[in-house]
C-alpha positions in Angstrom: 0.0 0.0 0.0 1.5 3.3 -1.1 1.6 6.0 1.5 2.7 9.6 1.2 2.9 11.4 4.6 3.5 15.1 4.6 4.9 17.0 7.7 6.4 20.3 8.6 3.5 22.6 8.0 2.5 25.2 10.5 1.9 28.9 11.1 4.5 31.5 10.3 4.7 35.2 9.8 5.2 36.8 6.4 8.9 36.6 5.5 9.4 33.4 7.4 10.5 30.0 6.3 9.3 26.4 6.6 10.5 23.1 5.3 7.9 20.5 4.3 8.8 16.8 4.1 7.0 14.0 2.4 7.9 10.4 3.4 6.9 7.8 0.9 6.4 4.1 1.5 5.0 1.1 -0.4 6.7 2.1 -3.7 10.1 2.1 -5.3 10.7 5.8 -4.6 13.5 6.3 -7.1 11.2 5.4 -9.9 8.8 8.2 -9.2 8.7 11.8 -10.2 7.6 13.7 -7.1 5.6 16.9 -6.9 4.1 19.4 -4.5 0.8 21.1 -5.1 -1.3 23.4 -2.9 -4.9 24.4 -2.5 -6.2 27.4 -0.7 -9.8 27.7 0.5 -12.1 28.4 -2.4 -9.4 28.1 -5.0 -8.3 25.5 -7.5 -5.4 23.2 -6.8 -2.1 24.9 -7.8 1.1 23.3 -9.0 4.1 24.3 -6.8 7.1 22.2 -7.8 8.2 18.9 -9.3 11.5 16.9 -9.2 12.7 14.2 -11.4 13.6 10.7 -10.3 17.3 11.4 -9.7 16.7 14.9 -8.4 18.6 16.5 -11.3 15.6 18.2 -12.9 13.2 20.5 -11.1 10.4 22.8 -12.2 8.5 25.4 -10.3 5.2 27.3 -10.5 5.6 30.9 -11.4 4.3 32.1 -8.0 7.0 30.3 -6.1 10.1 30.6 -8.3 13.1 31.9 -6.5 11.5 31.3 -3.1 10.8 27.6 -2.9 13.2 24.7 -3.5 12.3 21.1 -4.0 14.7 18.3 -3.3 14.7 14.6 -2.6 16.7 12.0 -0.8 16.1 8.6 -2.5 17.9 6.8 0.3 15.3 8.2 2.8 12.3 7.9 0.4 11.6 11.6 1.2 11.0 14.7 -0.8 11.3 18.2 0.6 10.0 21.6 -0.1 12.1 24.4 1.4 10.0 27.6 1.5 11.5 31.0 2.2 10.2 34.6 2.1 6.7 33.3 2.7 3.8 35.5 1.8 0.2 35.4 3.1 -0.9 34.2 -0.4 1.2 31.0 0.2 -1.4 30.0 2.8 -2.8 26.7 1.7 -2.9 22.9 2.3 0.2 21.5 0.7 0.1 18.1 -0.9 2.8 15.7 -1.9 2.2 13.6 -5.1 4.0 10.8 -6.9 4.0 10.0 -10.6 5.3 6.7 -11.9 6.9 8.3 -15.0 9.9 10.4 -15.8 9.7 14.1 -15.4 8.4 15.4 -18.7 6.7 18.6 -19.9 3.3 18.9 -18.3 4.1 17.5 -14.9 2.4 20.5 -13.5 -0.9 18.7 -14.2 -2.2 16.9 -11.2 -3.9 14.2 -13.2 -0.5 12.8 -14.2 0.3 11.9 -10.6 -0.7 8.4 -9.3 -0.6 8.9 -5.5 -1.3 11.8 -3.2 -0.7 12.5 0.5 -3.3 13.9 2.9 -1.7 17.3 3.0 -0.2 19.6 5.6 -1.5 23.1 6.4 0.7 26.1 5.9 -0.6 29.4 7.3 1.3 32.7 6.7 0.1 35.7 8.6 0.9 39.3 7.6 
């Protein structure tokens, strides 16, 4: 049974930092492209970042470029999202997702991902 468990969310003031983690189990982690998405209340799910199987390729949503960094540790079956210079508009539930395919164009589309975590809340106050 595949499980993706996010952690590291919380409340922070604008300008602060958080690091999210997503621990994967039940799959061969190194075969999966991993992604982060978020969803704010009343808004559609938004692509945040994705990372290829080896960690060499990464892509980011325009709203987080330069502030967020995605990384992975295949030995620990974990993907991370380092977030700095947080803004109130970053407030959302953040979801980890896994896709059993190489990182290709279009990986910002949630439908390409096979497994999803339950999410972790990030709240940024002004």
